[in-house]
N, C-alpha and C positions, 0 to 999 in steps of 0.2 A: 602585629606579629604574634604568632601562636606557638605554644609549646608542643601540642599534640600533632601538629602538621609537619614538624621538622623531620628530616631524614637522617639526622645524626645528632649525637649529644651536644649540648651547649654548656659552656662553663658558666654555671649559675652561682652567684654570690648571695648567700643568705645574710640578711641584714637584721640586726637587733640593737635597738638603742632606746634611750629614755626621752631624748629631746630632739627637736628638729635639727638643730645645729650639729650635734654629734652624728646624726644620721646622714646629713649632707656630706660631712667630712668622710664618712665611710664610703659613700657612693663615689666621691671624687677619687679616693684612693683605689677603689676597685676598678674604676674605668681606666686609670693609668696602668693597671696591672693586667688588663685584657679581659675584663668581665664581658660576657656575651649576653647575659640575662641576670635578672635580680629576683630574689625571693625576699619579701618584706614580712617579717614576723612581727605583727603589730601587738602581740600580747603584752609586751613590756613598754610599749610606746604610751607616753602620757596622754590621757584622754583629751586634754586641751588642744593637742596637735593633730587630732584625727578629723578635722573638718575638711570639706571639699577643697577650699582654697589652699590649705596647708599641704594636703596630699598632692594637689595639682602642682604646686611649686616643687615639692620633693621629687615627684616623678619626672619633672622636667630635667633634672640633673642626670637622669638615667639615659638620656640621649636616644629615646625611642626604642630602647631594647625591651624585650618581653619582661613583664612583671608578674610574679606569682605572689598572691596576697593571702596571708593566713591571719586568723584571729581566734585562736583556740580558747576554750573555756579554761583549760588547764594552764595555770601560771599567769592568768590574765590579771593585769593591774586594775581591771574594772570587773570584779567577780559578780557584781550585782546585776550586770547586764543579762537580760533574757535573750533567748535565741531569736525572738522577734526583733529585739533591738540590735542584735548582731547582724541580722539581715539588712537592716537599714545601713549599718556601717559598711558592710561588704558591698552594697550597691553604690554607696558613696565612693568607695575605692575604685569600683569599676568605672564609674562616670569620670573619675579623675585620671584614668589611664591604665588601670590594672588590666592585664590580659587574662590571667588564670586565677579563679577564685576557689579557695579551699573551703569546703564545707564538710563537717563530720557526718559519718554514716548514721549517727543517732541524733541528727539535728531535729529539734522540736520534741524529742523524747529521749533524754539522756539514758543510756543503757550500757551495760557491761560490754567491753570490747569495742565501744563506739560503733555499733551497728544495731539498728532497730527494725523490727517488722511490724510495728504499730501502724495500723491502716491509716489513721488520720495523719500521723507524722509523715508517712511515706507520701501521701497526697500533697502535703505542704512542701515536702522536698522537691517533688516533681514540678510543682507550680513555680517554686523559686528558681529551679534550674532552667525552666522554660523562659522565665523572665530574664535571666542572665544571658541565655542564648539570643533572645530577641534584641538585646543591646550589643550583640557582637562579641560577647565574652565566652570564655571556656570555663569548665568546671572540673576541679579535681576533688573527688570524694575520698575522704580518708577515714580509716578505721585503725586506731592504735590499740591493737589487741594486747601487745606487750607480754606475750607468753608464746610458747611453742604450740602450734595447732597443725593438724594434718593438712596435706595438700588438698584433700577434698574440701576441708573447711575454708582454706584460702580461696579456692575457686568458687565456692558458694558465695563468699563475701564479694568477690570480684564481679560475679554475675549480678548480684543485687545492686551493686554500684552502677553497672551498665544499664540494667533495666530502668533505673531511675533517671537516666539521661546523662550520667557523668562521662566526660571526654577522657579523663584519666583516672585510674584507680590507684590508690595508695593504701597498702596494708602493712602495718608495722608489727612484726612478730619477733620472737626470740628463737634462736636455734642453739641447742645445747651441744650439738656435734656438727662437723662438716657435712656428714651424711644427711642430717635433717635440713641443712641449708640447701644442699644440692637437690634434695627431693622436691622442695617447694619451688626452686628456680626452674626445674624441669617441668613441673606441673603448669606453671604460669606460661612458660615458653610454648608448650604444646597446645595451649588454648588461645594463643594470640592469633587473631584472624590473619594478620600479615605473615606470620610464620607459617601457618597452614597453607596460605596461598603460595608462598615461596617454595615450600616443600613439594607442593603439587606441580609447580613449574619444573623443579629439578627432576621429579619423577618423569615428567613428560620428556625432558631432555635425555634422560637415561633410556627411556623406551625408544626414542628417536634413533639413538646410536645402536641399540640392540637390533632394531628393524634393519638398519643399514647393513649390519654384520650378518644377520640372517639371510638377507638377499644375496650378499656376496658369497656366503657359504653354498647357497643353492646354485648360483651361477657357476662357481668354480667346480662344483661337483659335476654339473651337467656339461659345461663347455670344455673344461680342462681335465676331466676324469680324475679329480684329485681325491675322490672318496671321502667326502666330508672333512675338509681341512680343520673345521672347528669341531672339537669333541664336546665342548660345553661352554655356555655363557652364564656366569653368575652375576646377578645385579644386586646392588645394595644402596640404600640411602643411609647416610650417617644418622645415628640415633642422637636425640637431644643431649643425652649425657656426654657423648663423645664430642659434640659440637661445643658444649660449654667448656669441657676440659681443653679443647684445642684453642679456644678464645683465651682461656686463662694462660696457657703456655705462651701465647703470642702477646700477652698483656693488652688484649683488646676488650672493649666494653661489650656487655651482653646486649647487643642491639641488632635489629634486622639488617642494618647496613653492614655491620661487621660480619655477620653471617654470610651476607652476599659477597664478601671479599674472599671467602674460602673457596678453593678450587676443587676440593675433593668431597663435596657434599654428595654428589651422585657419582657412582663408580661401577665399572664392569670389569670382571676378570674373564678373559677369553682364553680358554684352554685349547691348545692346538696339538695335532699329532706330531708334527715335525718342525724343526727350526725354520726351514724355508717357508713353511706355511704362515708362520706368524709375521715374518717380514713382508711377505707378499700381501697379506691382509692389511698390514700397516700402510703399505704404499697405495693400495687401491682405496682405502678409506680416506687418506689425505688428498687423493686426487679429486674427490668430490667437491663441487663448487661451493657448497654451503658449509664445508668443514674447514675450520681454521686451526692450525697447530699453534698452541700457546706455549707448550714446553715439552721437552722429551728427555728422558734419562734411560740409557741403555745399560741395564745391569747384567746383560748377557755378555756383552763385550768387555764390560768393566764391572765384575761382580762386587757386591759389598764384602766387607771384611769377614762377615759371618758366613759367606758362601752363597747368600741369596742371589738368585738370578731371575730377571724378568725384564720386559720392555715396557716402560711406563710412558704414557702420553697424557697430556692435558689438552683436550680439544674443545673448541667452542662451536656450538650448533644452535640453529634457530629453533625456537618453540613458538608455534602459532596458536594463540587463543582466539576467542570469538571477536575480541576488539583490539587485541594488542599482540605485538611480536616481541619476544625476548631473545637475547643472545646469552646463552649460559654455558659455563664450563662443565665438562664431564671428564673424569679420570678413567682411562682405559689401560688395563694391564694385560699384556700378552705373555702367556707362558706355554711351555710344552707340558705334556702329561707328567713327565719326569720332574720338571721344576715345581709343578703344582703339588706333587706328592711330597717333595722335600719341604716346601713352604708350609703345607698343611700340618705335617707332623712336627716340624720345628715349632710352630705356633702352639700346638697342643702341649708339647713338652716344656716350653719356656714361658707361656702366657701367665702373667701376674706372679712370676717367680721373683722374690725380692733378694735373690743372691746370684752371684756370677761364679760359675765353676769353670775354670780354664780348661780342664780336661773334657768337660761336656762340650764346651764351645769348639774345641779342636776336633772332637769326634764328629760333631755336626758338620763342620766345614769339610772334613774328609768325606763325609757322605755326599755333600753337595758337589764336591769335585768328582767323585766317582760317578754320580748321576749325570754330570755334565759330559763325561766321557761316553756314557751310554747314549746320550742324545746325539753326539757327534758320530758314533758308530752306526746308529740307526739311520741317520741322515746319509751316511756314506753308502749303506746298503740300498737305501731308496734310490739314490742317484745312479748307482750301478744298474739296478733293475730298470730304471727309466731309460737309461742309455741303451740297454739291450733290447728294449721294446721298440726303439726307433727303427 
């Protein structure tokens, strides 16, 4: 069982003990409490218990769950061990059943921030990682920087880990502010290959829906003489910062699986001329065989307390890649020109305001109600003109 191949987080219990007996007691307690994986910090484990037979026996109590094995120089009860000797111990742990081996980024050449660019040391690291892979194990390369560094520096270290063959990269930094923490989280997220692939798929889903709407606009203009029922289509993919904030609000972990559970990563705002246009487009879009309605909220018939009006759909559409098909959600908001005017101005006036002014809120709602009356009046005029033309 592997850590890097999992599609969701696992409850990993980190173990630290001096003796085999106390370690086994910790394992049994963790198993009874639902542990899904183990991390064994061997730094404080007495040297006499680190043999193959002892580790094999200890790991047997973990019931086949993934095992992450570390033996850092820092705090090690055997400080006299060379990196070469630590290699032998790590390989012993792998043969005994460990799944993921932690090696520092400055292995064979101790350096500040636990990352080295020494050519000979890097060659040894690559050879050691290859050996672990040949035995069926995985490698986590760690660099304990233990201070704040820029997102560019974080990504540089992560790339060095990857170039050396690491399956997982671990970079321990410090953040003095929440902004510094978010900056590095965003940088890492943006450079994850799985995240880039996911966002590419969401972009494809968004373009698929836009194409459907563009075709409907052309057809309705030509066949029903509606004079372009769609005034504009605005597309957007959620920014990494917004994704992280939404996961935080929902108390979800920052994982690709959690991101995939969000239904508004890809979104379109469709601005129509008249009320009947947006409902007609909604009906025609949902009649298509490959479009599935996931959720719908009609804030036109039931406006929000603020006065906001719009028709919201979450639909699911297929995305065809060269070797795979995905079914992905896309949020579609239908508005009239009048609704879009109010929503855009309200956003500009209230965005990031940390106060609530009842008088301003009431004034904005009055504007929304007045604009809604204009929409109804314009629709009535259109209906009368259409009737006269028959």
